[in-house]
PDB file of N, CA, C and O in Angstrom:
ATOM      1  N   UNK A   1       0.838   1.741 -16.029  1.00  0.00           N
ATOM      2  CA  UNK A   1       1.271   2.533 -14.884  1.00  0.00           C
ATOM      3  C   UNK A   1       2.076   0.653 -14.124  1.00  0.00           C
ATOM      4  O   UNK A   1       1.516  -0.400 -14.429  1.00  0.00           O
ATOM      5  N   UNK A   2       2.879   0.660 -13.543  1.00  0.00           N
ATOM      6  CA  UNK A   2       3.402  -0.943 -12.958  1.00  0.00           C
ATOM      7  C   UNK A   2       2.908  -0.541 -11.088  1.00  0.00           C
ATOM      8  O   UNK A   2       2.932   0.524 -10.470  1.00  0.00           O
ATOM      9  N   UNK A   3       2.521  -1.871 -10.696  1.00  0.00           N
ATOM     10  CA  UNK A   3       1.912  -1.906  -9.828  1.00  0.00           C
ATOM     11  C   UNK A   3       2.976  -1.321  -8.837  1.00  0.00           C
ATOM     12  O   UNK A   3       2.194  -0.797  -8.043  1.00  0.00           O
ATOM     13  N   UNK A   4       4.018  -1.094  -8.420  1.00  0.00           N
ATOM     14  CA  UNK A   4       4.653  -0.155  -7.633  1.00  0.00           C
ATOM     15  C   UNK A   4       4.520   1.212  -7.601  1.00  0.00           C
ATOM     16  O   UNK A   4       4.496   2.004  -6.658  1.00  0.00           O
ATOM     17  N   UNK A   5       4.410   1.400  -9.172  1.00  0.00           N
ATOM     18  CA  UNK A   5       4.004   2.986  -9.001  1.00  0.00           C
ATOM     19  C   UNK A   5       2.710   3.085  -8.554  1.00  0.00           C
ATOM     20  O   UNK A   5       2.359   3.996  -7.803  1.00  0.00           O
ATOM     21  N   UNK A   6       1.899   2.144  -8.988  1.00  0.00           N
ATOM     22  CA  UNK A   6       0.246   2.494  -8.262  1.00  0.00           C
ATOM     23  C   UNK A   6       0.016   2.572  -7.086  1.00  0.00           C
ATOM     24  O   UNK A   6      -0.708   3.410  -6.548  1.00  0.00           O
ATOM     25  N   UNK A   7       1.091   1.000  -6.157  1.00  0.00           N
ATOM     26  CA  UNK A   7       0.536   1.139  -4.823  1.00  0.00           C
ATOM     27  C   UNK A   7       1.395   2.913  -3.891  1.00  0.00           C
ATOM     28  O   UNK A   7       0.878   3.525  -2.957  1.00  0.00           O
ATOM     29  N   UNK A   8       2.493   3.200  -4.463  1.00  0.00           N
ATOM     30  CA  UNK A   8       3.342   4.622  -3.800  1.00  0.00           C
ATOM     31  C   UNK A   8       2.321   5.931  -4.189  1.00  0.00           C
ATOM     32  O   UNK A   8       2.559   6.998  -3.623  1.00  0.00           O
ATOM     33  N   UNK A   9       0.864   5.838  -5.425  1.00  0.00           N
ATOM     34  CA  UNK A   9       0.639   6.842  -5.955  1.00  0.00           C
ATOM     35  C   UNK A   9      -0.506   6.764  -4.651  1.00  0.00           C
ATOM     36  O   UNK A   9      -0.560   7.707  -3.862  1.00  0.00           O
ATOM     37  N   UNK A  10      -1.322   5.683  -4.507  1.00  0.00           N
ATOM     38  CA  UNK A  10      -2.690   5.428  -3.544  1.00  0.00           C
ATOM     39  C   UNK A  10      -2.195   5.880  -2.384  1.00  0.00           C
ATOM     40  O   UNK A  10      -2.762   6.801  -1.797  1.00  0.00           O
ATOM     41  N   UNK A  11      -0.455   4.974  -1.628  1.00  0.00           N
ATOM     42  CA  UNK A  11      -0.428   5.453  -0.125  1.00  0.00           C
ATOM     43  C   UNK A  11      -0.204   7.378  -0.370  1.00  0.00           C
ATOM     44  O   UNK A  11      -0.720   8.191   0.397  1.00  0.00           O
ATOM     45  N   UNK A  12       0.574   7.732  -1.465  1.00  0.00           N
ATOM     46  CA  UNK A  12       0.750   9.072  -1.301  1.00  0.00           C
ATOM     47  C   UNK A  12      -0.194  10.049  -1.134  1.00  0.00           C
ATOM     48  O   UNK A  12      -0.198  10.987  -0.337  1.00  0.00           O
ATOM     49  N   UNK A  13      -1.329   9.602  -2.317  1.00  0.00           N
ATOM     50  CA  UNK A  13      -2.907  10.432  -1.946  1.00  0.00           C
ATOM     51  C   UNK A  13      -3.618  10.275  -0.809  1.00  0.00           C
ATOM     52  O   UNK A  13      -4.473  11.140  -0.620  1.00  0.00           O
ATOM     53  N   UNK A  14      -3.494   9.233   0.188  1.00  0.00           N
ATOM     54  CA  UNK A  14      -3.978   8.606   1.391  1.00  0.00           C
ATOM     55  C   UNK A  14      -3.142   9.931   1.987  1.00  0.00           C
ATOM     56  O   UNK A  14      -3.855  10.886   2.298  1.00  0.00           O
ATOM     57  N   UNK A  15      -1.941  10.053   2.143  1.00  0.00           N
ATOM     58  CA  UNK A  15      -1.127  10.613   3.256  1.00  0.00           C
ATOM     59  C   UNK A  15      -0.938  11.794   3.200  1.00  0.00           C
ATOM     60  O   UNK A  15      -0.529  12.491   4.129  1.00  0.00           O
ATOM     61  N   UNK A  16      -1.320  12.288   1.682  1.00  0.00           N
ATOM     62  CA  UNK A  16      -1.467  13.632   1.162  1.00  0.00           C
ATOM     63  C   UNK A  16       0.185  13.694   1.276  1.00  0.00           C
ATOM     64  O   UNK A  16       0.597  14.685   1.879  1.00  0.00           O
ATOM     65  N   UNK A  17       1.049  12.904   0.850  1.00  0.00           N
ATOM     66  CA  UNK A  17       2.491  12.969   0.337  1.00  0.00           C
ATOM     67  C   UNK A  17       3.297  13.511  -0.961  1.00  0.00           C
ATOM     68  O   UNK A  17       2.584  13.993  -1.841  1.00  0.00           O
ATOM     69  N   UNK A  18       4.070  13.501  -1.087  1.00  0.00           N
ATOM     70  CA  UNK A  18       4.925  13.546  -2.493  1.00  0.00           C
ATOM     71  C   UNK A  18       5.421  12.134  -3.228  1.00  0.00           C
ATOM     72  O   UNK A  18       6.246  11.414  -2.666  1.00  0.00           O
ATOM     73  N   UNK A  19       5.003  11.884  -4.188  1.00  0.00           N
ATOM     74  CA  UNK A  19       4.779  10.138  -4.179  1.00  0.00           C
ATOM     75  C   UNK A  19       5.938  10.362  -4.518  1.00  0.00           C
ATOM     76  O   UNK A  19       6.035   9.217  -4.960  1.00  0.00           O
ATOM     77  N   UNK A  20       7.359  10.973  -4.813  1.00  0.00           N
ATOM     78  CA  UNK A  20       8.586  11.298  -5.058  1.00  0.00           C
ATOM     79  C   UNK A  20       9.479  10.644  -3.757  1.00  0.00           C
ATOM     80  O   UNK A  20      10.513   9.978  -3.709  1.00  0.00           O
ATOM     81  N   UNK A  21       8.458  11.231  -2.635  1.00  0.00           N
ATOM     82  CA  UNK A  21       9.161  10.657  -1.323  1.00  0.00           C
ATOM     83  C   UNK A  21       9.110   9.642  -0.599  1.00  0.00           C
ATOM     84  O   UNK A  21       9.810   9.161   0.293  1.00  0.00           O
ATOM     85  N   UNK A  22       7.626   9.229  -1.418  1.00  0.00           N
ATOM     86  CA  UNK A  22       8.182   7.507  -0.681  1.00  0.00           C
ATOM     87  C   UNK A  22       9.163   6.737  -1.653  1.00  0.00           C
ATOM     88  O   UNK A  22       9.704   6.916  -2.744  1.00  0.00           O
ATOM     89  N   UNK A  23       9.106   5.952  -0.834  1.00  0.00           N
ATOM     90  CA  UNK A  23      10.553   4.420  -1.009  1.00  0.00           C
ATOM     91  C   UNK A  23       9.843   3.495  -0.849  1.00  0.00           C
ATOM     92  O   UNK A  23       8.922   3.648  -0.047  1.00  0.00           O
ATOM     93  N   UNK A  24       9.989   2.175  -1.545  1.00  0.00           N
ATOM     94  CA  UNK A  24       9.603   0.973  -0.933  1.00  0.00           C
ATOM     95  C   UNK A  24       9.923   0.607   0.675  1.00  0.00           C
ATOM     96  O   UNK A  24       8.981   0.215   1.363  1.00  0.00           O
ATOM     97  N   UNK A  25      11.255   0.739   1.266  1.00  0.00           N
ATOM     98  CA  UNK A  25      11.411   0.945   3.204  1.00  0.00           C
ATOM     99  C   UNK A  25      10.740   1.470   3.549  1.00  0.00           C
ATOM    100  O   UNK A  25      10.527   1.013   4.672  1.00  0.00           O
ATOM    101  N   UNK A  26      10.059   2.334   3.363  1.00  0.00           N
ATOM    102  CA  UNK A  26       9.366   3.038   4.439  1.00  0.00           C
ATOM    103  C   UNK A  26       8.163   2.317   4.359  1.00  0.00           C
ATOM    104  O   UNK A  26       7.965   1.475   3.483  1.00  0.00           O
ATOM    105  N   UNK A  27       7.405   2.589   5.177  1.00  0.00           N
ATOM    106  CA  UNK A  27       5.944   1.966   5.625  1.00  0.00           C
ATOM    107  C   UNK A  27       5.379   2.924   7.096  1.00  0.00           C
ATOM    108  O   UNK A  27       5.496   4.149   7.097  1.00  0.00           O
ATOM    109  N   UNK A  28       4.776   2.172   8.286  1.00  0.00           N
ATOM    110  CA  UNK A  28       3.993   2.841   8.551  1.00  0.00           C
ATOM    111  C   UNK A  28       4.839   3.169   9.942  1.00  0.00           C
ATOM    112  O   UNK A  28       4.485   4.135  10.617  1.00  0.00           O
ATOM    113  N   UNK A  29       5.999   2.322  10.374  1.00  0.00           N
ATOM    114  CA  UNK A  29       6.969   2.559  11.163  1.00  0.00           C
ATOM    115  C   UNK A  29       7.408   4.054  10.922  1.00  0.00           C
ATOM    116  O   UNK A  29       7.732   4.736  11.895  1.00  0.00           O
ATOM    117  N   UNK A  30       7.420   4.416  10.041  1.00  0.00           N
ATOM    118  CA  UNK A  30       8.793   5.613   9.986  1.00  0.00           C
ATOM    119  C   UNK A  30       7.623   6.539   8.896  1.00  0.00           C
ATOM    120  O   UNK A  30       8.168   7.408   8.217  1.00  0.00           O
ATOM    121  N   UNK A  31       5.914   6.361   8.699  1.00  0.00           N
ATOM    122  CA  UNK A  31       5.718   7.126   8.249  1.00  0.00           C
ATOM    123  C   UNK A  31       4.463   8.065   9.318  1.00  0.00           C
ATOM    124  O   UNK A  31       3.687   7.130   9.516  1.00  0.00           O
ATOM    125  N   UNK A  32       3.958   9.038   9.931  1.00  0.00           N
ATOM    126  CA  UNK A  32       3.524   9.246  10.896  1.00  0.00           C
ATOM    127  C   UNK A  32       2.235   9.513  10.422  1.00  0.00           C
ATOM    128  O   UNK A  32       1.327   9.347  11.236  1.00  0.00           O
ATOM    129  N   UNK A  33       2.048   9.752   9.703  1.00  0.00           N
ATOM    130  CA  UNK A  33       0.904   9.551   9.147  1.00  0.00           C
ATOM    131  C   UNK A  33      -0.099   8.644   8.192  1.00  0.00           C
ATOM    132  O   UNK A  33      -1.069   8.791   7.449  1.00  0.00           O
ATOM    133  N   UNK A  34       0.803   7.575   8.721  1.00  0.00           N
ATOM    134  CA  UNK A  34       0.352   6.122   8.306  1.00  0.00           C
ATOM    135  C   UNK A  34      -0.626   5.597   9.569  1.00  0.00           C
ATOM    136  O   UNK A  34      -0.505   4.449   9.998  1.00  0.00           O
ATOM    137  N   UNK A  35      -1.603   6.536  10.125  1.00  0.00           N
ATOM    138  CA  UNK A  35      -1.883   6.080  11.496  1.00  0.00           C
ATOM    139  C   UNK A  35      -3.408   4.950  11.132  1.00  0.00           C
ATOM    140  O   UNK A  35      -3.749   4.649   9.988  1.00  0.00           O
ATOM    141  N   UNK A  36      -4.036   4.542  12.251  1.00  0.00           N
ATOM    142  CA  UNK A  36      -4.595   3.229  11.620  1.00  0.00           C
ATOM    143  C   UNK A  36      -5.730   3.143  10.692  1.00  0.00           C
ATOM    144  O   UNK A  36      -6.004   2.245   9.895  1.00  0.00           O
ATOM    145  N   UNK A  37      -6.665   4.836  11.081  1.00  0.00           N
ATOM    146  CA  UNK A  37      -7.517   5.196  10.074  1.00  0.00           C
ATOM    147  C   UNK A  37      -6.903   5.480   8.561  1.00  0.00           C
ATOM    148  O   UNK A  37      -7.634   5.375   7.576  1.00  0.00           O
ATOM    149  N   UNK A  38      -5.479   5.855   8.445  1.00  0.00           N
ATOM    150  CA  UNK A  38      -5.660   5.684   7.246  1.00  0.00           C
ATOM    151  C   UNK A  38      -4.934   5.069   6.653  1.00  0.00           C
ATOM    152  O   UNK A  38      -4.328   5.415   5.640  1.00  0.00           O
ATOM    153  N   UNK A  39      -4.890   3.958   7.263  1.00  0.00           N
ATOM    154  CA  UNK A  39      -3.691   2.764   7.191  1.00  0.00           C
ATOM    155  C   UNK A  39      -5.367   1.641   6.357  1.00  0.00           C
ATOM    156  O   UNK A  39      -5.069   0.636   5.712  1.00  0.00           O
ATOM    157  N   UNK A  40      -6.862   2.004   6.513  1.00  0.00           N
ATOM    158  CA  UNK A  40      -7.585   1.335   6.608  1.00  0.00           C
ATOM    159  C   UNK A  40      -8.125   1.830   4.882  1.00  0.00           C
ATOM    160  O   UNK A  40      -8.691   1.068   4.098  1.00  0.00           O
ATOM    161  N   UNK A  41      -7.776   3.244   4.614  1.00  0.00           N
ATOM    162  CA  UNK A  41      -8.378   3.975   3.630  1.00  0.00           C
ATOM    163  C   UNK A  41      -7.128   3.269   2.577  1.00  0.00           C
ATOM    164  O   UNK A  41      -7.434   2.745   1.506  1.00  0.00           O
ATOM    165  N   UNK A  42      -5.978   3.336   2.977  1.00  0.00           N
ATOM    166  CA  UNK A  42      -5.063   2.816   1.866  1.00  0.00           C
ATOM    167  C   UNK A  42      -5.386   1.585   0.795  1.00  0.00           C
ATOM    168  O   UNK A  42      -5.256   1.413  -0.417  1.00  0.00           O
ATOM    169  N   UNK A  43      -6.185   0.366   2.625  1.00  0.00           N
ATOM    170  CA  UNK A  43      -6.367  -1.032   2.103  1.00  0.00           C
ATOM    171  C   UNK A  43      -7.661  -0.878   0.911  1.00  0.00           C
ATOM    172  O   UNK A  43      -7.686  -1.555  -0.117  1.00  0.00           O
ATOM    173  N   UNK A  44      -8.796   0.238   1.313  1.00  0.00           N
ATOM    174  CA  UNK A  44      -9.852   0.159   0.968  1.00  0.00           C
ATOM    175  C   UNK A  44      -9.477   0.506  -0.587  1.00  0.00           C
ATOM    176  O   UNK A  44     -10.076  -0.002  -1.535  1.00  0.00           O
ATOM    177  N   UNK A  45      -8.449   1.401  -0.715  1.00  0.00           N
ATOM    178  CA  UNK A  45      -8.272   2.224  -1.901  1.00  0.00           C
ATOM    179  C   UNK A  45      -7.503   1.221  -3.236  1.00  0.00           C
ATOM    180  O   UNK A  45      -7.677   1.096  -4.448  1.00  0.00           O
ATOM    181  N   UNK A  46      -6.513   0.591  -2.111  1.00  0.00           N
ATOM    182  CA  UNK A  46      -6.185  -0.678  -2.970  1.00  0.00           C
ATOM    183  C   UNK A  46      -6.660  -1.635  -3.746  1.00  0.00           C
ATOM    184  O   UNK A  46      -6.172  -1.908  -4.842  1.00  0.00           O
ATOM    185  N   UNK A  47      -7.897  -2.360  -3.105  1.00  0.00           N
ATOM    186  CA  UNK A  47      -8.616  -3.133  -3.055  1.00  0.00           C
ATOM    187  C   UNK A  47      -9.827  -2.670  -4.173  1.00  0.00           C
ATOM    188  O   UNK A  47     -10.483  -3.536  -4.753  1.00  0.00           O
ATOM    189  N   UNK A  48     -10.028  -1.373  -4.386  1.00  0.00           N
ATOM    190  CA  UNK A  48     -10.841  -1.055  -5.326  1.00  0.00           C
ATOM    191  C   UNK A  48     -10.123  -0.430  -6.312  1.00  0.00           C
ATOM    192  O   UNK A  48     -10.821  -0.577  -7.316  1.00  0.00           O
ATOM    193  N   UNK A  49      -9.131   0.187  -6.620  1.00  0.00           N
ATOM    194  CA  UNK A  49      -8.037   0.352  -7.347  1.00  0.00           C
ATOM    195  C   UNK A  49      -7.672  -0.771  -8.526  1.00  0.00           C
ATOM    196  O   UNK A  49      -7.828  -0.648  -9.741  1.00  0.00           O
ATOM    197  N   UNK A  50      -7.151  -1.873  -7.801  1.00  0.00           N
ATOM    198  CA  UNK A  50      -6.428  -2.891  -7.951  1.00  0.00           C
ATOM    199  C   UNK A  50      -6.767  -3.993  -8.356  1.00  0.00           C
ATOM    200  O   UNK A  50      -6.204  -4.727  -9.167  1.00  0.00           O
ATOM    201  N   UNK A  51      -7.961  -4.165  -7.637  1.00  0.00           N
ATOM    202  CA  UNK A  51      -9.022  -5.077  -8.112  1.00  0.00           C
ATOM    203  C   UNK A  51      -8.546  -6.283  -7.151  1.00  0.00           C
ATOM    204  O   UNK A  51      -8.874  -7.426  -7.467  1.00  0.00           O
ATOM    205  N   UNK A  52      -7.725  -6.044  -5.896  1.00  0.00           N
ATOM    206  CA  UNK A  52      -7.699  -7.518  -5.348  1.00  0.00           C
ATOM    207  C   UNK A  52      -8.314  -7.344  -3.330  1.00  0.00           C
ATOM    208  O   UNK A  52      -8.613  -6.532  -2.455  1.00  0.00           O
ATOM    209  N   UNK A  53      -8.153  -8.827  -3.643  1.00  0.00           N
ATOM    210  CA  UNK A  53      -8.532  -8.505  -2.142  1.00  0.00           C
ATOM    211  C   UNK A  53      -7.494  -9.117  -0.702  1.00  0.00           C
ATOM    212  O   UNK A  53      -6.807 -10.107  -0.452  1.00  0.00           O
ATOM    213  N   UNK A  54      -7.885  -7.891  -0.050  1.00  0.00           N
ATOM    214  CA  UNK A  54      -6.595  -8.333   1.209  1.00  0.00           C
ATOM    215  C   UNK A  54      -7.072  -8.588   2.183  1.00  0.00           C
ATOM    216  O   UNK A  54      -8.129  -8.030   2.479  1.00  0.00           O
ATOM    217  N   UNK A  55      -6.476  -9.534   3.061  1.00  0.00           N
ATOM    218  CA  UNK A  55      -7.449 -10.129   4.799  1.00  0.00           C
ATOM    219  C   UNK A  55      -6.336  -9.030   5.911  1.00  0.00           C
ATOM    220  O   UNK A  55      -5.144  -8.848   6.154  1.00  0.00           O
ATOM    221  N   UNK A  56      -7.664  -8.540   6.299  1.00  0.00           N
ATOM    222  CA  UNK A  56      -6.695  -7.500   7.540  1.00  0.00           C
ATOM    223  C   UNK A  56      -5.517  -7.749   7.948  1.00  0.00           C
ATOM    224  O   UNK A  56      -4.618  -6.913   8.038  1.00  0.00           O
ATOM    225  N   UNK A  57      -5.429  -9.077   8.261  1.00  0.00           N
ATOM    226  CA  UNK A  57      -3.985  -9.773   8.436  1.00  0.00           C
ATOM    227  C   UNK A  57      -3.106  -9.818   7.765  1.00  0.00           C
ATOM    228  O   UNK A  57      -1.928  -9.860   8.121  1.00  0.00           O
ATOM    229  N   UNK A  58      -3.506  -9.817   6.722  1.00  0.00           N
ATOM    230  CA  UNK A  58      -2.488  -9.780   5.020  1.00  0.00           C
ATOM    231  C   UNK A  58      -2.153  -8.477   5.628  1.00  0.00           C
ATOM    232  O   UNK A  58      -1.223  -8.274   6.408  1.00  0.00           O
ATOM    233  N   UNK A  59      -2.836  -7.788   5.277  1.00  0.00           N
ATOM    234  CA  UNK A  59      -2.456  -6.009   5.076  1.00  0.00           C
ATOM    235  C   UNK A  59      -1.847  -5.534   6.518  1.00  0.00           C
ATOM    236  O   UNK A  59      -1.256  -4.459   6.421  1.00  0.00           O
ATOM    237  N   UNK A  60      -1.856  -5.988   7.584  1.00  0.00           N
ATOM    238  CA  UNK A  60      -1.162  -5.879   8.632  1.00  0.00           C
ATOM    239  C   UNK A  60       0.518  -6.554   9.433  1.00  0.00           C
ATOM    240  O   UNK A  60       1.385  -6.457  10.301  1.00  0.00           O
ATOM    241  N   UNK A  61      -0.047  -7.266   8.205  1.00  0.00           N
ATOM    242  CA  UNK A  61       1.624  -8.074   7.913  1.00  0.00           C
ATOM    243  C   UNK A  61       2.611  -7.599   7.705  1.00  0.00           C
ATOM    244  O   UNK A  61       3.632  -7.797   8.364  1.00  0.00           O
ATOM    245  N   UNK A  62       2.463  -6.572   6.346  1.00  0.00           N
ATOM    246  CA  UNK A  62       3.407  -6.114   5.489  1.00  0.00           C
ATOM    247  C   UNK A  62       3.955  -5.227   6.097  1.00  0.00           C
ATOM    248  O   UNK A  62       3.015  -4.487   6.384  1.00  0.00           O
ATOM    249  N   UNK A  63       5.197  -4.619   6.650  1.00  0.00           N
ATOM    250  CA  UNK A  63       5.899  -3.443   6.873  1.00  0.00           C
ATOM    251  C   UNK A  63       6.529  -2.807   6.716  1.00  0.00           C
ATOM    252  O   UNK A  63       7.200  -2.162   7.522  1.00  0.00           O
ATOM    253  N   UNK A  64       6.504  -2.782   5.216  1.00  0.00           N
ATOM    254  CA  UNK A  64       6.841  -1.741   4.460  1.00  0.00           C
ATOM    255  C   UNK A  64       6.650  -1.549   2.686  1.00  0.00           C
ATOM    256  O   UNK A  64       7.097  -2.504   2.050  1.00  0.00           O
ATOM    257  N   UNK A  65       6.177  -0.677   2.049  1.00  0.00           N
ATOM    258  CA  UNK A  65       5.320  -0.618   1.069  1.00  0.00           C
ATOM    259  C   UNK A  65       6.183  -1.194   0.235  1.00  0.00           C
ATOM    260  O   UNK A  65       5.756  -0.519  -0.701  1.00  0.00           O
ATOM    261  N   UNK A  66       6.988  -1.814  -0.250  1.00  0.00           N
ATOM    262  CA  UNK A  66       7.701  -2.814  -0.830  1.00  0.00           C
ATOM    263  C   UNK A  66       7.391  -4.238  -0.972  1.00  0.00           C
ATOM    264  O   UNK A  66       7.666  -4.926  -1.956  1.00  0.00           O
ATOM    265  N   UNK A  67       6.717  -4.673   0.234  1.00  0.00           N
ATOM    266  CA  UNK A  67       6.256  -5.708   0.555  1.00  0.00           C
ATOM    267  C   UNK A  67       5.520  -5.782   0.544  1.00  0.00           C
ATOM    268  O   UNK A  67       5.069  -6.925   0.625  1.00  0.00           O
ATOM    269  N   UNK A  68       4.623  -4.669   0.435  1.00  0.00           N
ATOM    270  CA  UNK A  68       3.025  -4.600   0.352  1.00  0.00           C
ATOM    271  C   UNK A  68       3.112  -4.720  -0.898  1.00  0.00           C
ATOM    272  O   UNK A  68       2.339  -5.570  -1.342  1.00  0.00           O
ATOM    273  N   UNK A  69       3.674  -4.267  -1.565  1.00  0.00           N
ATOM    274  CA  UNK A  69       3.502  -3.936  -3.647  1.00  0.00           C
ATOM    275  C   UNK A  69       3.724  -5.598  -3.839  1.00  0.00           C
ATOM    276  O   UNK A  69       3.038  -6.329  -4.553  1.00  0.00           O
ATOM    277  N   UNK A  70       4.494  -5.861  -3.278  1.00  0.00           N
ATOM    278  CA  UNK A  70       5.347  -7.698  -3.387  1.00  0.00           C
ATOM    279  C   UNK A  70       3.844  -8.576  -3.160  1.00  0.00           C
ATOM    280  O   UNK A  70       3.670  -9.586  -3.842  1.00  0.00           O
ATOM    281  N   UNK A  71       2.981  -8.219  -2.360  1.00  0.00           N
ATOM    282  CA  UNK A  71       2.222  -9.155  -1.787  1.00  0.00           C
ATOM    283  C   UNK A  71       1.202  -8.621  -2.944  1.00  0.00           C
ATOM    284  O   UNK A  71       0.787  -9.515  -3.681  1.00  0.00           O
ATOM    285  N   UNK A  72       0.715  -7.246  -3.228  1.00  0.00           N
ATOM    286  CA  UNK A  72      -0.287  -7.328  -3.992  1.00  0.00           C
ATOM    287  C   UNK A  72       0.333  -8.408  -5.532  1.00  0.00           C
ATOM    288  O   UNK A  72      -0.225  -9.371  -6.058  1.00  0.00           O
ATOM    289  N   UNK A  73       1.282  -7.926  -5.779  1.00  0.00           N
ATOM    290  CA  UNK A  73       1.621  -8.215  -7.446  1.00  0.00           C
ATOM    291  C   UNK A  73       1.568  -9.986  -7.340  1.00  0.00           C
ATOM    292  O   UNK A  73       1.029 -10.640  -8.232  1.00  0.00           O
ATOM    293  N   UNK A  74       2.198 -10.630  -6.137  1.00  0.00           N
ATOM    294  CA  UNK A  74       1.650 -12.108  -6.257  1.00  0.00           C
ATOM    295  C   UNK A  74       0.178 -12.346  -6.458  1.00  0.00           C
ATOM    296  O   UNK A  74      -0.251 -13.159  -7.276  1.00  0.00           O
ATOM    297  N   UNK A  75      -0.527 -11.654  -5.731  1.00  0.00           N
ATOM    298  CA  UNK A  75      -2.273 -12.009  -5.623  1.00  0.00           C
ATOM    299  C   UNK A  75      -2.320 -11.568  -7.013  1.00  0.00           C
ATOM    300  O   UNK A  75      -2.903 -12.519  -7.535  1.00  0.00           O
ATOM    301  N   UNK A  76      -2.082 -10.745  -7.928  1.00  0.00           N
ATOM    302  CA  UNK A  76      -2.631 -10.536  -9.379  1.00  0.00           C
ATOM    303  C   UNK A  76      -1.938 -11.414  -9.874  1.00  0.00           C
ATOM    304  O   UNK A  76      -2.611 -12.066 -10.672  1.00  0.00           O
ATOM    305  N   UNK A  77      -0.759 -11.812  -9.784  1.00  0.00           N
ATOM    306  CA  UNK A  77      -0.203 -13.077 -10.907  1.00  0.00           C
ATOM    307  C   UNK A  77      -0.829 -14.489 -10.450  1.00  0.00           C
ATOM    308  O   UNK A  77      -0.579 -15.442 -11.189  1.00  0.00           O
ATOM    309  N   UNK A  78      -1.572 -14.707  -9.375  1.00  0.00           N
ATOM    310  CA  UNK A  78      -2.016 -16.064  -8.553  1.00  0.00           C
ATOM    311  C   UNK A  78      -3.836 -15.535  -9.252  1.00  0.00           C
ATOM    312  O   UNK A  78      -4.679 -16.427  -9.337  1.00  0.00           O
ATOM    313  N   UNK A  79      -4.077 -14.594  -9.527  1.00  0.00           N
ATOM    314  CA  UNK A  79      -5.361 -14.639 -10.243  1.00  0.00           C
ATOM    315  C   UNK A  79      -6.980 -15.114  -8.479  1.00  0.00           C
ATOM    316  O   UNK A  79      -8.176 -15.218  -8.751  1.00  0.00           O
TER     317      UNK A  79
END
């Protein structure tokens, strides 16, 4: 599974949403269910399932699913 698909799957699971309805341009600004509690759940699930460590600042700085995916892919590449 590609990283982008996994990120969408994790977010969809936390937000109880259909992955097919999520796009890389979406984010906390236009997903009502993406509140502070679910943001922390998304962060911890991403860290656990993708074996990356994101600081709260890094996570809070991304505004879209696509930007989050890009950040994670870069972290994986850099090891």
